[in-house]
C-alpha positions as CSV (number, residue, x, y, z in Angstrom):
1,M,-132.3,-40.1,47.5
2,T,-134.5,-42.9,47.4
3,H,-136.7,-44.0,44.5
4,T,-139.9,-43.1,45.6
5,Q,-138.5,-39.7,45.7
6,C,-137.2,-39.5,42.7
7,R,-139.7,-40.7,40.9
8,T,-142.4,-38.8,42.4
9,A,-144.1,-36.0,40.7
10,S,-144.5,-32.4,41.8
11,S,-148.0,-31.4,42.2
12,S,-149.2,-27.7,41.9
13,R,-152.6,-26.8,43.5
14,P,-154.7,-24.3,41.5
15,A,-155.1,-20.5,43.1
16,K,-158.8,-20.0,44.2
17,T,-161.0,-18.0,42.3
18,R,-162.6,-15.2,44.0
19,H,-166.1,-14.3,43.0
20,R,-167.9,-11.0,43.4
21,H,-170.6,-10.4,45.6
22,H,-173.7,-9.4,43.6
23,W,-175.4,-7.6,46.4
24,R,-177.8,-5.7,44.3
25,R,-179.3,-8.2,43.2
26,D,-180.0,-9.6,46.5
27,L,-181.6,-6.3,47.4
28,V,-183.8,-6.4,44.6
29,E,-185.3,-9.7,45.4
30,L,-185.8,-8.7,49.1
31,A,-187.8,-5.6,47.8
32,A,-190.2,-7.8,45.3
33,L,-190.5,-10.1,48.3
34,F,-191.7,-7.5,50.8
35,T,-193.8,-5.6,47.9
36,A,-195.7,-9.4,47.4
37,V,-196.1,-10.1,51.1
38,A,-197.5,-6.4,51.3
39,V,-199.5,-6.7,48.1
40,A,-201.2,-10.5,49.2
41,D,-202.1,-8.3,52.9
42,S,-203.9,-5.8,51.1
43,I,-206.0,-7.6,48.8
44,A,-206.7,-10.0,51.3
45,N,-208.3,-7.1,54.0
46,M,-210.3,-6.2,51.1
47,I,-211.8,-9.6,50.0
48,V,-212.9,-9.9,53.7
49,H,-214.5,-6.4,54.0
50,G,-215.3,-5.0,50.6
51,P,-218.2,-6.4,47.9
52,D,-215.8,-7.0,45.0
53,G,-214.3,-9.8,47.0
54,P,-214.1,-12.5,44.1
55,V,-212.8,-9.9,41.8
56,L,-209.6,-8.9,44.0
57,L,-208.9,-12.7,44.3
58,V,-208.4,-13.5,40.6
59,A,-206.3,-10.1,40.6
60,S,-203.7,-11.0,43.4
61,A,-203.9,-14.6,41.8
62,V,-202.6,-12.8,38.5
63,A,-200.2,-10.7,40.3
64,L,-198.6,-13.6,42.3
65,A,-198.3,-15.4,39.3
66,G,-196.5,-12.8,37.4
67,T,-194.1,-11.8,40.1
68,A,-193.2,-15.7,40.1
69,G,-192.6,-15.8,36.2
70,F,-190.2,-12.9,36.7
71,H,-188.4,-13.9,39.7
72,T,-187.8,-17.3,37.7
73,W,-186.6,-15.3,34.0
74,W,-184.3,-13.1,37.0
75,A,-182.5,-16.3,38.4
76,R,-181.8,-17.8,34.9
77,K,-180.5,-14.1,33.4
78,H,-178.1,-13.9,36.4
79,G,-177.4,-17.4,37.7
80,H,-174.4,-18.1,40.4
81,A,-172.3,-20.4,38.1
82,P,-168.7,-19.4,38.1
83,P,-167.4,-17.7,35.4
84,P,-165.5,-20.6,32.9
85,T,-162.3,-20.9,33.3
86,P,-159.8,-19.9,31.1
87,P,-158.2,-23.1,29.1
88,T,-154.6,-24.0,29.8
89,D,-152.0,-25.5,27.4
90,P,-153.0,-28.8,27.5
91,G,-148.6,-30.2,27.1
92,A,-148.3,-28.5,30.6
93,A,-150.3,-29.9,33.0
94,A,-149.9,-33.7,30.7
95,A,-146.4,-34.3,32.4
96,P,-147.6,-33.8,35.9
97,A,-150.4,-35.6,35.7
98,A,-148.9,-38.6,34.1
99,E,-146.0,-38.6,36.6
100,A,-148.4,-38.3,39.4
101,A,-150.2,-41.3,37.6
102,G,-146.9,-43.2,37.1
103,S,-145.5,-43.1,40.8
104,T,-148.5,-45.1,42.1
105,G,-147.7,-48.3,39.3
106,T,-150.7,-47.5,37.1
107,A,-151.0,-44.6,34.0
108,K,-153.1,-43.1,31.6
109,S,-151.7,-41.2,29.0
110,A,-150.7,-37.5,29.8
111,A,-153.0,-36.5,26.7
112,A,-156.0,-38.1,28.0
113,V,-155.8,-36.7,32.0
114,A,-155.4,-33.2,30.6
115,A,-158.5,-33.6,28.7
116,T,-160.7,-34.9,30.2
117,G,-159.4,-34.5,33.9
118,T,-160.0,-38.6,34.8
119,G,-157.8,-40.5,32.7
120,D,-160.6,-41.7,30.5
121,A,-159.0,-42.4,26.8
122,P,-160.0,-40.0,24.1
123,E,-162.2,-41.7,21.7
124,R,-161.1,-42.5,18.3
125,G,-160.5,-45.2,15.9
126,G,-158.2,-48.5,15.6
127,T,-155.8,-49.2,18.2
128,A,-153.1,-51.2,18.9
129,L,-151.3,-52.6,22.5
130,W,-148.0,-52.9,23.2
131,R,-145.5,-54.5,25.5
132,M,-142.5,-51.7,26.1
133,R,-139.3,-51.7,28.1
134,T,-136.9,-48.5,28.3
135,T,-134.3,-47.5,30.6
136,V,-134.5,-44.0,31.3
137,K,-132.6,-42.2,34.4
138,D,-133.6,-42.1,38.0
139,E,-134.1,-38.8,38.6
140,P,-136.8,-36.2,38.7
141,G,-138.5,-35.3,35.3
142,S,-137.7,-38.8,33.5
143,L,-140.9,-40.2,33.6
144,A,-142.3,-37.6,32.9
145,A,-140.3,-36.6,29.8
146,L,-141.2,-40.1,28.6
147,C,-144.8,-39.7,29.0
148,T,-145.1,-36.3,27.2
149,V,-143.5,-37.8,23.8
150,L,-146.0,-40.8,24.3
151,A,-148.9,-38.5,24.6
152,R,-147.8,-36.5,21.4
153,L,-148.3,-39.8,19.5
154,E,-152.1,-40.0,21.6
155,V,-150.3,-43.4,23.3
156,D,-152.4,-44.4,26.7
157,I,-150.1,-45.9,29.3
158,L,-152.1,-48.6,30.6
159,T,-149.9,-49.6,33.1
160,L,-146.4,-49.4,34.8
161,Q,-144.1,-50.9,36.4
162,A,-141.0,-49.6,37.6
163,H,-137.5,-51.5,38.4
164,P,-135.0,-49.7,39.8
165,L,-131.0,-50.7,38.8
166,G,-128.2,-49.3,40.1
167,A,-127.4,-47.3,37.0
168,G,-131.2,-46.1,36.2
169,T,-134.8,-47.7,36.4
170,V,-136.0,-50.1,33.7
171,D,-139.7,-49.1,33.0
172,E,-142.4,-51.6,31.8
173,L,-145.4,-50.0,30.0
174,L,-148.2,-51.8,28.7
175,L,-149.7,-49.5,25.8
176,R,-152.4,-48.4,23.5
177,A,-151.2,-46.7,20.5
178,P,-153.5,-45.7,17.1
179,A,-152.9,-48.3,14.8
180,E,-151.1,-46.1,12.3
181,V,-148.0,-45.6,14.6
182,Q,-145.6,-47.5,13.9
183,I,-142.6,-49.0,15.9
184,R,-140.0,-46.8,14.4
185,D,-141.9,-44.0,15.4
186,L,-142.2,-45.3,19.2
187,S,-138.2,-45.8,19.1
188,R,-137.7,-42.7,17.9
189,E,-139.5,-40.2,20.3
190,V,-138.8,-42.7,23.4
191,A,-135.1,-42.2,22.5
192,A,-135.8,-38.5,21.9
193,A,-137.0,-38.7,25.8
194,G,-133.8,-40.4,27.2
195,G,-134.7,-43.5,27.1
196,R,-132.5,-46.1,26.2
197,D,-132.1,-49.8,25.5
198,T,-135.5,-49.7,24.4
199,W,-137.4,-53.2,23.5
200,L,-141.0,-53.3,21.7
201,E,-143.0,-56.1,20.9
202,R,-147.1,-56.4,19.8
203,A,-148.7,-57.4,23.5
204,D,-152.9,-58.5,23.5
205,A,-155.5,-59.0,26.2
206,H,-154.2,-61.1,28.3
207,D,-151.3,-58.8,29.1
208,L,-154.0,-56.0,30.6
209,V,-154.1,-58.1,33.8
210,D,-151.9,-56.2,36.6
211,A,-148.9,-58.3,37.6
212,P,-149.6,-59.2,41.1
213,A,-153.1,-61.0,40.0
214,R,-151.0,-62.7,37.0
215,V,-148.4,-64.0,39.4
216,L,-151.4,-65.2,42.2
217,G,-152.9,-67.5,39.5
218,L,-149.6,-68.7,38.2
219,A,-148.3,-69.7,41.7
220,T,-152.2,-71.6,41.7
221,R,-151.8,-73.8,38.9
222,T,-148.4,-74.4,39.9
223,A,-149.6,-75.4,43.2
224,L,-152.0,-77.8,41.9
225,D,-149.5,-79.5,38.8
226,A,-145.9,-79.9,38.9
227,A,-146.0,-80.0,35.3
228,E,-147.4,-76.3,35.5
229,L,-143.8,-74.7,36.4
230,P,-141.9,-74.1,32.8
231,L,-144.9,-72.9,31.5
232,A,-145.5,-70.6,34.4
233,L,-142.4,-69.8,33.8
234,R,-142.7,-68.9,30.5
235,Q,-145.8,-67.0,31.1
236,L,-144.7,-65.0,33.9
237,L,-141.2,-63.8,31.9
238,G,-142.9,-63.5,28.6
239,R,-140.5,-65.1,25.6
240,C,-138.1,-67.1,26.7
241,T,-136.9,-70.9,26.6
242,I,-136.9,-72.8,29.7
243,H,-134.9,-75.7,30.1
244,S,-135.3,-79.0,32.7
245,L,-132.3,-80.3,32.8
246,P,-131.5,-83.6,34.7
247,A,-129.0,-84.1,37.3
248,T,-127.6,-87.5,35.7
249,T,-127.7,-89.0,32.0
250,L,-129.0,-92.0,31.1
251,T,-126.2,-94.2,31.8
252,G,-126.0,-93.1,35.5
253,R,-123.3,-90.3,35.4
254,P,-123.8,-86.8,36.4
255,S,-124.7,-84.2,33.9
256,G,-123.4,-81.2,35.8
257,H,-126.6,-79.2,35.7
258,T,-126.9,-78.2,39.1
259,A,-127.5,-74.3,40.9
260,P,-127.4,-73.4,43.7
261,V,-130.6,-73.2,45.9
262,E,-130.6,-69.4,46.0
263,G,-130.4,-69.5,42.2
264,V,-128.3,-67.6,39.7
265,L,-128.7,-64.4,37.8
266,E,-126.6,-63.4,35.2
267,G,-128.0,-61.0,32.6
268,T,-129.8,-62.8,30.1
269,V,-129.7,-66.5,32.1
270,M,-131.4,-67.6,35.2
271,R,-130.9,-70.7,36.9
272,F,-132.4,-72.4,39.7
273,G,-131.7,-76.2,41.5
274,D,-134.6,-78.3,40.6
275,P,-135.5,-80.3,43.7
276,S,-136.4,-83.5,41.9
277,G,-132.6,-83.1,41.2
278,G,-130.9,-81.4,38.3
279,G,-131.8,-77.8,37.3
280,I,-133.9,-75.7,35.5
281,T,-131.9,-72.7,33.4
282,V,-134.2,-69.7,31.7
283,E,-132.5,-68.2,29.0
284,R,-133.7,-64.9,26.7
285,P,-131.1,-63.7,24.5
286,Y,-133.0,-60.7,23.4
287,L,-133.3,-58.7,26.9
288,P,-131.6,-59.2,30.6
289,F,-133.7,-60.0,33.3
290,T,-134.3,-57.9,36.1
291,P,-134.0,-58.6,39.6
292,T,-137.7,-57.9,40.1
293,E,-138.0,-61.0,37.5
294,F,-135.5,-62.7,39.1
295,A,-137.5,-62.8,42.6
296,R,-141.0,-63.5,41.4
297,A,-139.2,-66.9,39.1
298,R,-137.3,-67.8,42.2
299,A,-140.6,-67.7,44.4
300,L,-142.2,-69.9,41.9
301,V,-139.3,-72.2,42.1
302,E,-139.4,-72.8,45.8
303,L,-143.4,-72.9,45.8
304,D,-142.8,-75.8,43.6
305,A,-139.9,-76.9,45.9
306,R,-142.4,-77.1,49.0
307,L,-145.0,-78.6,47.4
308,G,-143.3,-81.9,46.5
309,P,-144.5,-84.4,43.7
310,R,-147.8,-83.9,42.6
311,V,-150.1,-85.2,40.0
312,P,-153.5,-84.1,39.4
313,R,-156.0,-86.9,40.6
314,S,-158.6,-86.4,37.6
315,Q,-159.9,-89.7,35.4
316,D,-162.1,-90.2,32.3
317,V,-164.0,-93.2,31.6
318,L,-164.3,-94.6,27.9
319,T,-165.9,-97.2,26.0
320,L,-164.0,-98.9,23.1
321,P,-166.3,-100.2,20.2
322,E,-166.6,-103.6,21.9
323,G,-167.7,-102.4,25.1
324,N,-164.9,-102.7,27.2
325,A,-164.3,-99.6,29.6
326,I,-160.9,-98.0,29.6
327,T,-159.9,-94.9,32.2
328,V,-157.6,-92.2,31.2
329,R,-155.6,-90.2,33.6
330,R,-152.8,-88.7,34.2
331,A,-149.7,-90.5,35.2
332,G,-146.4,-89.8,37.2
333,P,-143.7,-91.2,38.9
334,D,-145.8,-93.7,40.9
335,D,-146.7,-95.3,37.8
336,L,-143.2,-96.4,36.8
337,E,-143.4,-99.9,37.9
338,A,-146.6,-100.2,35.5
339,A,-144.8,-98.8,33.2
340,L,-142.1,-101.5,33.3
341,A,-144.4,-104.0,33.1
342,L,-146.0,-102.4,30.1
343,H,-142.4,-102.3,28.4
344,G,-142.5,-106.5,29.3
345,R,-145.7,-106.8,27.2
346,C,-144.6,-105.0,24.3
347,S,-143.1,-106.7,21.2
348,E,-139.4,-105.4,19.9
349,R,-140.8,-103.6,17.3
350,T,-143.2,-101.4,19.3
351,L,-140.8,-100.2,21.2
352,N,-138.2,-99.6,18.6
353,L,-141.2,-97.5,17.0
354,R,-141.5,-95.4,19.9
355,Y,-138.2,-95.3,21.2
356,H,-136.2,-95.1,17.6
357,G,-133.1,-96.7,19.4
358,P,-131.6,-100.1,20.9
359,V,-135.1,-102.2,22.7
360,G,-132.6,-102.6,26.1
361,D,-132.7,-98.6,26.5
362,A,-136.2,-98.3,26.9
363,D,-136.8,-98.9,30.3
364,R,-134.1,-95.7,31.1
365,Y,-136.4,-93.2,29.4
366,L,-139.0,-94.1,32.0
367,T,-137.8,-92.2,35.0
368,H,-137.4,-88.8,32.8
369,L,-140.6,-89.3,30.9
370,L,-142.7,-89.7,33.6
371,S,-141.5,-86.5,35.7
372,P,-143.6,-83.8,35.5
373,R,-140.7,-81.8,35.2
374,Y,-140.5,-82.8,31.6
375,G,-143.9,-82.7,30.4
376,R,-147.3,-84.6,30.8
377,T,-148.3,-88.2,30.7
378,L,-151.7,-89.5,30.3
379,A,-151.9,-93.5,31.0
380,V,-154.4,-96.0,29.9
381,Q,-155.7,-98.3,32.1
382,T,-158.2,-101.1,32.3
383,A,-160.8,-102.4,34.3
384,S,-158.6,-104.4,36.2
385,G,-155.9,-101.8,37.1
386,R,-153.4,-102.7,34.2
387,L,-151.7,-100.3,32.1
388,V,-151.8,-100.7,28.2
389,A,-151.0,-97.1,26.7
390,L,-148.8,-94.0,27.4
391,G,-148.9,-90.9,25.7
392,H,-146.1,-88.3,26.5
393,L,-146.3,-84.5,26.2
394,L,-142.6,-83.0,26.9
395,W,-141.5,-79.7,26.6
396,D,-138.3,-79.3,24.4
397,G,-137.5,-75.8,24.7
398,D,-139.5,-73.7,22.4
399,E,-141.1,-76.7,21.0
400,T,-143.5,-79.5,22.0
401,E,-143.2,-83.2,21.2
402,V,-146.1,-86.1,21.4
403,A,-145.4,-90.0,21.4
404,L,-147.5,-92.8,22.3
405,L,-147.1,-96.5,23.3
406,V,-149.8,-98.8,23.3
407,E,-149.6,-102.4,23.7
408,D,-149.4,-104.9,21.0
409,A,-152.9,-106.4,22.2
410,W,-154.7,-103.0,22.2
411,Q,-153.6,-101.2,19.1
412,R,-155.9,-100.7,16.6
413,R,-158.9,-99.7,18.9
414,G,-158.7,-95.3,18.7
415,I,-156.7,-95.7,22.0
416,G,-153.6,-93.9,20.1
417,S,-156.3,-91.2,18.7
418,E,-157.8,-90.6,22.0
419,L,-154.3,-90.0,23.8
420,L,-153.3,-88.1,20.7
421,G,-155.8,-85.4,20.8
422,R,-155.8,-85.3,24.1
423,L,-152.4,-84.3,24.2
424,V,-152.5,-81.3,21.5
425,G,-155.8,-80.3,23.5
426,L,-153.2,-80.1,26.5
427,A,-150.9,-78.0,24.1
428,A,-153.3,-75.8,23.0
429,E,-154.5,-75.1,26.9
430,A,-150.4,-74.5,27.3
431,D,-150.6,-72.0,24.2
432,C,-148.0,-73.9,22.4
433,E,-148.0,-73.0,18.5
434,S,-147.1,-76.6,17.4
435,V,-146.8,-80.2,18.3
436,Y,-144.0,-82.7,16.3
437,A,-143.9,-86.3,16.7
438,V,-140.8,-88.3,15.7
439,T,-141.6,-91.3,13.9
440,Q,-140.4,-94.1,10.8
441,A,-142.5,-93.9,8.0
442,S,-143.6,-97.5,8.0
443,N,-146.0,-96.3,11.3
444,T,-148.8,-95.7,9.5
445,G,-150.7,-95.9,12.8
446,M,-149.0,-93.0,14.0
447,V,-149.0,-91.4,10.7
448,A,-153.1,-92.0,10.6
449,A,-153.4,-90.3,14.1
450,M,-151.3,-87.1,13.1
451,R,-153.9,-86.6,9.7
452,G,-156.9,-87.6,12.5
453,L,-156.1,-84.3,14.2
454,E,-157.3,-82.4,11.1
455,L,-154.5,-79.8,11.5
456,P,-152.1,-78.2,8.9
457,L,-149.3,-80.3,9.0
458,D,-145.6,-80.3,7.9
459,Y,-143.2,-83.6,7.3
460,Q,-139.7,-83.4,7.1
461,I,-137.3,-86.7,6.6
462,E,-134.5,-86.5,8.9
463,E,-131.7,-89.3,8.5
464,G,-134.4,-91.6,8.1
465,T,-136.6,-90.5,10.6
466,L,-140.0,-88.8,9.8
467,V,-140.8,-85.8,12.0
468,V,-144.5,-84.5,11.4
469,T,-145.7,-81.2,12.6
470,A,-149.3,-80.2,13.7
471,R,-149.3,-76.2,13.8
472,L,-152.1,-75.3,16.2
473,G,-154.2,-72.5,15.3
474,S,-157.2,-70.6,16.5
475,P,-159.7,-73.4,15.5
476,V,-158.0,-75.8,18.2
477,T,-159.7,-76.2,21.3
478,P,-159.3,-79.1,23.4
479,E,-162.9,-79.5,23.7
480,R,-162.9,-80.5,20.1
481,L,-160.0,-82.6,20.0
482,R,-161.2,-84.5,23.0
483,L,-164.6,-84.9,21.5
484,A,-164.2,-84.9,17.9
485,P,-166.9,-86.7,16.2
486,G,-166.2,-90.4,14.5
487,E,-162.3,-90.0,15.8
488,G,-162.8,-90.2,19.6
489,L,-164.1,-92.8,21.9
490,P,-167.6,-92.9,23.6
491,Y,-167.3,-90.5,26.9
492,V,-168.2,-90.7,30.3
493,P,-167.3,-88.7,33.2
494,G,-165.5,-90.4,35.8
495,P,-165.9,-90.2,39.5
496,D,-162.9,-88.5,39.9
497,R,-162.5,-85.8,37.1
498,G,-161.5,-82.7,38.4
């Protein structure tokens, strides 16, 4: 038996109600009509041939008005409306209604369908959105039983996706529940209805977008910017950790992080081959991935591989306090030669503050830093095209790191603060909860730039290294960080701004 056959609800057609024909009412109406016609004819003849024509004309008008009033009263008292339908048991109608709605991929709560007949949610007080995943048996009535227990709690099923597996069906549901409903109540009722391996977490308005629309939006973002692939995978799969692992170490040795082109699915881990070398690992220890999720993630990775390396061609022209114009733009692998030249012009102390290690190893990091797979890089160049500063936003699993490098001759001009504000703005756009910077306590410029963000900061000393973490809250927006008065540089839109 196929999955569609198992999940489709049986529908029952209500019996037609036969109404008794009121022939006596029709006979009375016809008699009244013929009587009125006969009276009108007689009165007309008397008016034409008799001396009291005006009096008879007024009397006929009164008679016709009385007849019309009588007919209206009769029609209202004996209307044609069918007799009211006797009330039915809402619990009996809830299961078929919810099962039929669920077979299309979108469902309302059974209680609301039975109550209104249209699937509209009943009005009530505060509500909360929940994402739920549970496994039920792949047999008729399994979804109906689940919808019935949710209806008892007055829970609406806003969206539903079914993932058929060999041993059952995994149902993903977006629920709208009364605020007083607790997670333990939902778990207990779902378990009583036959659900197992149930997982629940709070959702928000962004989850109301249906799966096809969300996947298309993520594909568009990935097509425009190669750095979006890790973010797109995270938004597609929910809470998970993305690791982009290089094919070789900094010393040039193979890292062993490879995967077949078609990818590998192993329970809570997915592995994909990175077209730029190495691999991409997606981990979600609390919930196994389904074949449908694996297919969607693989489609995004294949799209990225077909499009090849790409970086958005957008730039902003800024004016320094002394009047010099600089350009801020996205950087990529094509800027490797210019970045190496920047390293050559920087002092040993500047490179040591940035890379926290031997200066001779600094050049080895550039290939990794400029790859869009591991984050986003902003470059600052002069009017002559010389690269004078780099800012990096690096995806570090569930965390995000920011790092800056400004050529010695261009320091203390606000370039570092401008780059840091833009990088944190990009992190806010990517829904990152925080960003951290690894530096030394003696690097007063970096510490001052982090304080200039006006965000809550956490300081931690680890083996002589200072880690400053900025927590991104609701007040953080890219526009505020970019155009903060007194902190940034004058902003002039460039001709290629995207």
